[in-house]
N, CA, C and O atoms as a MOPAC input file, in Angstrom:
PM7 MOZYME 1SCF
protein

 N    -16.92200 1    -6.31500 1    12.57400 1
 C    -15.58300 1    -6.22200 1    11.34100 1
 C    -14.86800 1    -4.69700 1    10.51200 1
 O    -15.51900 1    -3.97500 1     9.75600 1
 N    -14.17700 1    -4.59500 1    10.69300 1
 C    -13.67600 1    -3.30600 1    10.14600 1
 C    -14.18800 1    -3.10700 1     8.77500 1
 O    -14.21800 1    -4.08500 1     8.02700 1
 N    -14.61200 1    -1.90000 1     8.33800 1
 C    -14.44700 1    -2.36000 1     6.76300 1
 C    -13.39800 1    -1.44300 1     5.90600 1
 O    -13.23500 1    -1.46200 1     4.68600 1
 N    -12.69500 1    -0.58800 1     6.93700 1
 C    -11.89500 1     0.13500 1     6.03300 1
 C     -9.98200 1     0.07800 1     7.33000 1
 O     -9.17600 1    -0.85200 1     7.34200 1
 N     -9.94400 1     0.66100 1     7.70100 1
 C     -8.80500 1     0.68900 1     8.67700 1
 C     -9.47100 1     0.48000 1    10.16600 1
 O    -10.59300 1     0.94100 1    10.37700 1
 N     -8.87800 1    -0.10400 1    11.01400 1
 C     -9.14700 1    -0.15100 1    12.88900 1
 C     -8.38100 1     0.04300 1    13.84000 1
 O     -7.64800 1    -0.84800 1    14.26700 1
 N     -8.41100 1     0.93600 1    14.20600 1
 C     -7.25500 1     0.81000 1    15.45800 1
 C     -8.20200 1     0.54400 1    17.08000 1
 O     -8.54600 1     1.43100 1    17.86200 1
 N     -8.34300 1    -0.32500 1    17.15700 1
 C     -8.64700 1    -1.04300 1    19.05400 1
 C     -8.15800 1     0.40700 1    19.59300 1
 O     -7.12000 1     0.92000 1    19.17600 1
 N     -8.95400 1     0.99100 1    20.50600 1
 C     -9.10500 1     1.55100 1    21.93600 1
 C     -8.03200 1     2.01400 1    21.42200 1
 O     -7.16700 1     1.14800 1    21.29200 1
 N     -7.55600 1     3.69800 1    20.85500 1
 C     -6.86000 1     4.14200 1    20.52700 1
 C     -7.25400 1     5.60700 1    20.36900 1
 O     -7.69000 1     6.00500 1    19.28800 1
 N     -7.07900 1     6.62000 1    21.66900 1
 C     -7.74100 1     7.92400 1    20.64900 1
 C     -6.67200 1     8.77600 1    20.84500 1
 O     -5.56900 1     8.59800 1    21.36100 1
 N     -7.25500 1     9.83400 1    20.28600 1
 C     -5.79600 1    11.02300 1    19.66400 1
 C     -4.92700 1    10.11000 1    18.82600 1
 O     -3.85000 1    10.64200 1    18.55500 1
 N     -5.10100 1     8.73400 1    18.27400 1
 C     -4.33800 1     8.64900 1    17.22600 1
 C     -5.43500 1     8.36300 1    15.50600 1
 O     -6.47600 1     7.98100 1    16.04000 1
 N     -5.61600 1     8.34700 1    14.59300 1
 C     -5.78600 1     8.72700 1    13.60400 1
 C     -6.22700 1     7.94900 1    12.68300 1
 O     -5.11100 1     7.61200 1    12.28700 1
 N     -7.04600 1     7.29100 1    11.90400 1
 C     -6.33900 1     6.47500 1    10.28600 1
 C     -7.10300 1     6.83000 1     9.52400 1
 O     -8.21400 1     7.22900 1     9.87100 1
 N     -6.57400 1     6.76000 1     7.85200 1
 C     -7.15700 1     7.18600 1     6.98700 1
 C     -6.79000 1     6.41100 1     6.16600 1
 O     -5.57500 1     6.42300 1     5.97300 1
 N     -7.58500 1     5.46100 1     5.36800 1
 C     -7.16800 1     4.74700 1     4.34200 1
 C     -7.30600 1     5.17100 1     2.90400 1
 O     -8.28500 1     5.64200 1     2.32600 1
 N     -6.05200 1     4.88400 1     2.44200 1
 C     -5.99400 1     5.26700 1     0.76400 1
 C     -5.38800 1     4.18600 1    -0.45200 1
 O     -4.44000 1     3.40700 1    -0.34700 1
 N     -6.19300 1     4.40500 1    -1.51200 1
 C     -5.99300 1     2.28800 1    -2.26200 1
 C     -5.24800 1     2.98900 1    -3.99600 1
 O     -5.24600 1     4.12800 1    -4.46400 1
 N     -4.71000 1     1.69300 1    -4.51100 1
 C     -4.38100 1     1.60700 1    -5.69400 1
 C     -4.36700 1     0.39800 1    -6.09500 1
 O     -4.59800 1    -0.61000 1    -5.42700 1
 N     -4.05100 1     0.49300 1    -7.37400 1
 C     -4.92500 1    -1.17200 1    -7.42100 1
 C     -3.98500 1    -2.39300 1    -6.81200 1
 O     -4.55500 1    -3.48100 1    -6.72300 1
 N     -2.51200 1    -2.32000 1    -6.35700 1
 C     -1.98700 1    -3.44200 1    -6.09900 1
 C     -2.07600 1    -3.04700 1    -4.67500 1
 O     -1.62900 1    -3.90400 1    -3.91200 1
 N     -2.52100 1    -2.00500 1    -4.13300 1
 C     -1.99100 1    -1.88600 1    -2.17700 1
 C     -3.10000 1    -0.77500 1    -1.79200 1
 O     -3.78500 1     0.00000 1    -2.46000 1
 N     -2.96600 1    -1.04400 1    -0.42200 1
 C     -3.45400 1    -0.05000 1     0.36800 1
 C     -2.97900 1     0.44600 1     0.96300 1
 O     -2.09700 1    -0.22100 1     1.50200 1
 N     -3.06100 1     2.08200 1     1.47400 1
 C     -2.00000 1     2.40300 1     2.75500 1
 C     -2.89100 1     3.04000 1     3.64700 1
 O     -3.93200 1     3.68700 1     3.52900 1
 N     -2.02400 1     2.58700 1     4.76400 1
 C     -3.20300 1     3.17800 1     6.71300 1
 C     -2.10300 1     4.67600 1     6.70100 1
 O     -0.87500 1     4.60300 1     6.75900 1
 N     -2.81100 1     5.82800 1     6.62100 1
 C     -1.86200 1     7.03800 1     7.03500 1
 C     -2.29400 1     6.79900 1     8.67100 1
 O     -3.48400 1     6.61600 1     8.92500 1
 N     -1.56100 1     6.80500 1     9.47000 1
 C     -1.85700 1     7.24000 1    10.88400 1
 C     -0.83900 1     8.51100 1    11.22500 1
 O      0.30300 1     8.72900 1    10.82100 1
 N     -1.75000 1     9.30900 1    12.18100 1
 C     -1.10700 1    10.56000 1    12.32700 1
 C     -2.20200 1    10.85400 1    13.98500 1
 O     -3.37500 1    10.89600 1    14.35500 1
 N     -0.67100 1    11.00200 1    14.54600 1
 C     -0.67400 1    10.94000 1    16.46000 1
 C     -0.78700 1    12.71100 1    17.04900 1
 O      0.08600 1    13.55200 1    17.25800 1
 N     -2.50600 1    12.74600 1    17.19100 1
 C     -2.15600 1    14.09300 1    17.77900 1
 C     -2.15200 1    14.14700 1    19.32400 1
 O     -2.61500 1    15.13400 1    19.89500 1
 N     -1.73600 1    13.30400 1    19.87900 1
 C     -1.44100 1    12.75800 1    21.30400 1
 C     -0.33900 1    13.70400 1    21.56200 1
 O     -0.11400 1    14.30200 1    20.51000 1
 N      0.39300 1    14.07100 1    22.44100 1
 C      1.43200 1    14.92900 1    22.93600 1
 C      2.71400 1    13.85000 1    23.29500 1
 O      3.69200 1    14.39200 1    23.80900 1
 N      2.78200 1    12.64200 1    23.11000 1
 C      3.55700 1    11.21700 1    23.62600 1
 C      3.64500 1    10.61900 1    22.34100 1
 O      2.64600 1    10.94400 1    21.69900 1
 N      4.36000 1     9.93100 1    21.72300 1
 C      4.27300 1     8.77000 1    20.62100 1
 C      3.52700 1     7.52400 1    21.13900 1
 O      3.73400 1     7.02700 1    22.24600 1
 N      2.59900 1     7.04500 1    20.19300 1
 C      1.59700 1     5.83200 1    20.28900 1
 C      2.53000 1     4.41300 1    20.19600 1
 O      3.14200 1     4.16600 1    19.15600 1
 N      2.56700 1     3.84300 1    20.92900 1
 C      3.44700 1     2.50400 1    21.01400 1
 C      2.53800 1     1.22000 1    20.63200 1
 O      1.41800 1     1.16800 1    21.13900 1
 N      2.91500 1     0.28200 1    19.85200 1
 C      2.00600 1    -0.89400 1    19.81000 1
 C      1.28100 1    -1.20700 1    19.45400 1
 O      0.73300 1    -2.29600 1    19.62800 1
 N      0.90400 1    -0.03300 1    18.57200 1
 C     -0.39400 1     0.37700 1    17.42900 1
 C     -0.69800 1    -0.68700 1    16.41600 1
 O     -0.25800 1    -0.68200 1    15.26600 1
 N     -1.90100 1    -2.07900 1    17.20400 1
 C     -2.31800 1    -2.52300 1    16.04100 1
 C     -3.47700 1    -1.88200 1    15.43100 1
 O     -4.47200 1    -1.33400 1    15.90500 1
 N     -2.98500 1    -2.14700 1    14.00900 1
 C     -3.49300 1    -1.89500 1    12.84800 1
 C     -4.70100 1    -3.14100 1    12.15800 1
 O     -4.26800 1    -4.18200 1    11.66400 1
 N     -6.24600 1    -2.84000 1    12.21800 1
 C     -6.31100 1    -3.95100 1    11.06300 1
 C     -7.24300 1    -3.74700 1     9.81800 1
 O     -8.27400 1    -3.09200 1     9.97300 1
 N     -6.94900 1    -4.24900 1     8.65200 1
 C     -7.28200 1    -3.78700 1     6.71700 1
 C     -8.43600 1    -4.76900 1     6.12500 1
 O     -8.01200 1    -5.82400 1     5.65400 1
 N     -9.69300 1    -4.58000 1     6.09300 1
 C     -9.68900 1    -5.12100 1     5.34200 1
 C     -9.56700 1    -5.08900 1     3.95400 1
 O     -9.82200 1    -4.09800 1     3.27000 1
 N     -9.06300 1    -6.48300 1     3.40700 1
 C     -8.43400 1    -6.21100 1     1.58600 1
 C     -9.90600 1    -6.44100 1     1.00900 1
 O    -10.82600 1    -7.03100 1     1.57500 1
 N     -9.91700 1    -5.65300 1    -0.63200 1
 C    -10.88400 1    -6.69100 1    -1.82600 1
 C    -10.95300 1    -7.97200 1    -1.75900 1
 O     -9.90800 1    -8.53900 1    -1.44100 1
 N    -12.05600 1    -8.74400 1    -2.00300 1
 C    -12.51500 1    -9.69200 1    -1.85700 1
 C    -11.98200 1   -10.41500 1    -3.02900 1
 O    -12.23300 1   -10.18100 1    -4.21200 1
 N    -11.33400 1   -11.18100 1    -2.61500 1
 C    -10.00300 1   -12.13300 1    -3.69700 1
 C     -8.56400 1   -11.94400 1    -3.35400 1
 O     -7.73900 1   -12.72700 1    -3.82200 1
 N     -8.25100 1   -11.10600 1    -2.68600 1
 C     -7.19200 1   -10.46500 1    -2.20900 1
 C     -6.82600 1   -10.59700 1    -1.50000 1
 O     -7.49900 1   -10.38000 1    -0.49300 1
 N     -5.33200 1   -11.10500 1    -1.33000 1
 C     -4.15300 1   -11.16500 1    -0.27500 1
 C     -2.91000 1   -10.43600 1     0.29100 1
 O     -2.14100 1    -9.85100 1    -0.47200 1
 N     -2.74100 1   -10.46800 1     1.45300 1
 C     -1.23300 1    -9.18800 1     1.05900 1
 C     -0.22600 1   -10.14000 1     1.31200 1
 O     -0.10900 1   -11.15900 1     1.99300 1
 N      0.83900 1    -9.10700 1     0.11300 1
 C      1.88500 1   -10.26400 1     0.25600 1
 C      3.02200 1    -9.38200 1     1.18500 1
 O      4.03600 1   -10.07100 1     1.28800 1
 N      3.16500 1    -8.09300 1     1.88000 1
 C      4.12300 1    -7.67300 1     2.51400 1
 C      3.23100 1    -6.50900 1     3.33400 1
 O      2.06200 1    -6.26400 1     3.03900 1
 N      3.73100 1    -6.04800 1     4.06500 1
 C      3.21300 1    -4.72700 1     5.04700 1
 C      5.28000 1    -3.87000 1     5.16800 1
 O      6.38400 1    -4.34300 1     5.44000 1
 N      4.68700 1    -2.30100 1     4.72900 1
 C      6.24300 1    -2.09100 1     5.29800 1
 C      5.24800 1    -0.87200 1     5.78400 1
 O      4.05300 1    -0.59300 1     5.68300 1
 N      6.57000 1    -0.24600 1     6.43700 1
 C      6.36200 1     1.52000 1     6.99200 1
 C      7.21800 1     2.38500 1     6.63200 1
 O      8.33400 1     2.60000 1     7.10400 1
 N      6.35600 1     3.18900 1     5.26800 1
 C      7.26300 1     4.30000 1     4.94800 1
 C      6.93300 1     5.54100 1     5.00700 1
 O      5.93800 1     6.00400 1     4.45000 1
 N      7.95400 1     6.35600 1     5.86600 1
 C      7.72200 1     6.90800 1     6.39100 1
 C      8.44700 1     8.44600 1     6.63100 1
 O      8.97000 1     8.28500 1     7.73400 1
 N      8.70200 1     9.57600 1     6.28700 1
 C      9.54200 1    10.28400 1     6.68000 1
 C     10.44100 1    10.92800 1     7.90400 1
 O     11.25700 1    11.85000 1     7.93300 1
 N      9.75100 1     9.72300 1     9.23500 1
 C     10.35500 1     9.62200 1    10.08000 1
 C     11.81700 1     8.27700 1    10.05300 1
 O     12.61200 1     8.06500 1    10.96800 1
 N     11.76600 1     7.74200 1     9.01700 1
 C     12.80400 1     6.57900 1     8.62800 1
 C     13.78500 1     6.57800 1     7.60000 1
 O     13.66400 1     7.38400 1     6.67800 1
 N     14.25000 1     6.19000 1     7.61400 1
 C     15.20200 1     5.69300 1     6.36200 1
 C     15.11500 1     5.56400 1     5.52300 1
 O     15.35200 1     6.12600 1     4.45400 1
 N     14.44700 1     4.13600 1     6.14200 1
 C     14.43200 1     3.19900 1     4.75700 1
 C     12.66700 1     2.69900 1     5.18400 1
 O     12.02200 1     3.28500 1     6.05400 1
 N     12.35400 1     2.02200 1     4.71300 1
 C     10.78600 1     1.26000 1     4.56200 1
 C     11.69200 1    -0.13100 1     5.72800 1
 O     12.69600 1    -0.84300 1     5.72900 1
 N     10.46900 1     0.18700 1     6.58200 1
 C     10.79600 1    -1.11300 1     7.49800 1
 C      9.26800 1    -2.06100 1     7.09700 1
 O      8.15100 1    -1.61700 1     6.83200 1
 N      9.63300 1    -3.16000 1     7.15900 1
 C      8.66900 1    -4.21800 1     7.10400 1
 C      8.55500 1    -4.90400 1     8.30500 1
 O      9.47100 1    -5.01600 1     9.11900 1
 N      7.02600 1    -5.53600 1     8.46700 1
 C      6.37100 1    -5.68000 1     9.29700 1
 C      6.06900 1    -6.62500 1     9.20000 1
 O      5.68900 1    -7.10100 1     8.13000 1
 N      6.14300 1    -7.40200 1    10.56100 1
 C      5.10800 1    -9.14600 1    10.23000 1
 C      4.07100 1    -8.92200 1    10.28700 1
 O      3.82600 1    -8.04400 1    11.11500 1
 N      3.07400 1    -9.38600 1     9.67000 1
 C      1.49100 1    -9.04300 1     9.88300 1
 C      0.79300 1   -10.52700 1     9.69000 1
 O      1.63900 1   -11.09400 1     8.99900 1
 N     -0.02600 1   -11.26000 1     9.85900 1
 C     -1.39200 1   -12.31500 1    10.18900 1
 C     -2.79100 1   -11.74700 1     9.34900 1
 O     -3.33100 1   -10.67800 1     9.63400 1
 N     -3.21000 1   -12.55700 1     8.39300 1
 C     -4.18900 1   -12.54100 1     7.47000 1
 C     -5.05400 1   -14.02200 1     7.66000 1
 O     -4.70000 1   -15.20000 1     7.60700 1
 N     -6.06700 1   -13.50000 1     7.85100 1
 C     -7.51100 1   -13.97600 1     8.22000 1
 C     -8.63000 1   -13.17800 1     7.99400 1
 O     -8.72200 1   -12.00400 1     8.35500 1
 N     -9.90200 1   -14.12900 1     7.10000 1
 C    -10.58600 1   -14.02300 1     6.67100 1
 C    -11.39000 1   -12.79900 1     5.90000 1
 O    -12.58100 1   -12.48700 1     5.88900 1
 N     -9.73500 1   -12.01300 1     4.99700 1
 C    -10.02000 1   -10.80700 1     4.42200 1
 C     -9.63700 1    -9.79100 1     5.01700 1
 O     -9.98400 1    -8.63800 1     4.75900 1
 N     -8.39300 1   -10.38200 1     6.42400 1
 C     -8.64500 1    -8.57600 1     7.52900 1
 C     -7.05400 1    -9.07400 1     7.25200 1
 O     -6.93100 1   -10.28400 1     7.05800 1
 N     -5.98700 1    -8.36500 1     7.22000 1
 C     -4.80600 1    -7.91600 1     7.34200 1
 C     -4.38200 1    -7.13600 1     8.79200 1
 O     -4.69400 1    -5.97400 1     9.05300 1
 N     -3.70700 1    -7.91500 1     9.55300 1
 C     -3.39800 1    -7.31200 1    10.77600 1
 C     -2.22400 1    -7.61700 1    11.23600 1
 O     -1.87000 1    -8.74300 1    11.58400 1
 N     -1.53000 1    -6.55900 1    11.25700 1
 C      0.03800 1    -6.26600 1    11.99800 1
 C     -0.02300 1    -4.80500 1    12.95800 1
 O     -0.79400 1    -3.84500 1    12.96100 1
 N      1.40200 1    -5.22500 1    13.89300 1
 C      1.72200 1    -4.01900 1    14.97300 1
 C      2.80300 1    -2.59900 1    14.61300 1
 O      4.01900 1    -2.63300 1    14.80500 1
 N      2.24600 1    -1.70300 1    14.20400 1
 C      3.12000 1    -0.42300 1    14.21100 1
 C      3.91700 1    -0.45700 1    15.56100 1
 O      3.33200 1    -0.77100 1    16.59800 1
 N      5.47900 1    -0.07900 1    15.55300 1
 C      6.08500 1    -0.29300 1    16.41600 1
 C      5.48000 1     0.93900 1    17.45400 1
 O      4.95400 1     0.90300 1    18.56600 1
 N      5.78500 1     1.89300 1    16.63600 1
 C      5.85500 1     3.26200 1    17.65100 1
 C      5.18000 1     4.51600 1    16.28700 1
 O      5.45000 1     4.53500 1    15.08600 1
 N      4.48500 1     5.20800 1    16.89200 1
 C      3.88300 1     6.65300 1    15.97800 1
 C      3.73000 1     8.08400 1    16.45400 1
 O      2.81100 1     8.71700 1    16.97400 1
 N      5.11100 1     8.38800 1    16.04200 1
 C      5.40100 1     9.53400 1    16.38600 1
 C      4.09500 1    10.82500 1    16.10300 1
 O      3.27000 1    11.38000 1    16.83000 1
 N      4.48100 1    10.90700 1    14.58200 1
 C      3.24100 1    12.41300 1    14.32200 1
 C      2.60300 1    11.45800 1    13.01200 1
 O      1.48300 1    10.94900 1    13.03700 1
 N      3.29500 1    11.37600 1    12.21000 1
 C      2.94200 1    10.47000 1    11.62600 1
 C      4.12400 1     9.33200 1    10.81800 1
 O      5.34000 1     9.38100 1    10.63300 1
 N      2.69800 1     8.01700 1    10.36600 1
 C      3.11300 1     6.84800 1     9.49400 1
 C      2.43000 1     6.47800 1     8.47500 1
 O      1.23200 1     6.75700 1     8.42700 1
 N      2.95800 1     5.88200 1     7.60800 1
 C      2.45800 1     5.71700 1     6.67300 1
 C      2.10800 1     3.81500 1     6.24000 1
 O      2.38700 1     3.70600 1     5.04600 1
 N      1.83000 1     3.00900 1     6.56300 1
 C      1.96300 1     1.54100 1     6.59300 1
 C      1.50400 1     0.85600 1     5.09300 1
 O      0.32500 1     0.50500 1     5.13200 1
 N      1.92100 1     0.68800 1     4.26700 1
 C      1.34300 1    -0.45000 1     2.98400 1
 C      1.50900 1    -1.28900 1     3.33900 1
 O      2.40300 1    -1.91300 1     3.91100 1
 N      0.24900 1    -1.43400 1     2.88400 1
 C      0.00600 1    -3.04900 1     2.66700 1
 C      0.15000 1    -3.89700 1     1.13100 1
 O     -1.01100 1    -4.17500 1     0.83200 1
 N      0.97500 1    -4.35800 1     0.16800 1
 C      1.07200 1    -4.69200 1    -0.68600 1
 C      0.18000 1    -6.13600 1    -1.10100 1
 O      0.36200 1    -7.21300 1    -0.53400 1
 N     -0.84400 1    -5.89900 1    -2.24300 1
 C     -1.48200 1    -7.15400 1    -2.84600 1
 C     -1.34300 1    -8.17300 1    -3.67000 1
 O     -0.93900 1    -7.80300 1    -4.77300 1
 N     -1.55900 1    -9.57800 1    -3.55600 1
 C     -1.67900 1    -9.83700 1    -4.88100 1
 C     -3.20300 1   -10.21900 1    -5.25100 1
 O     -3.50700 1   -10.48800 1    -6.41300 1

């Protein structure tokens, strides 16, 4: 199980996890020549916390994009539709 953020089977795509008290942020950087599509991301939440939202907040979008997510056994899973160069997925917690 991942302890931070996990990108199964995605070479050329890097993830960095940062956090604040009420959110975890996954910074996705694409080093490939083409956009990455349908990127599955899994993030482990702190013990006793639950996700309340997942949004993309990126300079590539005019506004935040809400993403559907699933939560199971302390992990939140969601799919980022496209990563050109940079995306940030913000997981809000309660």
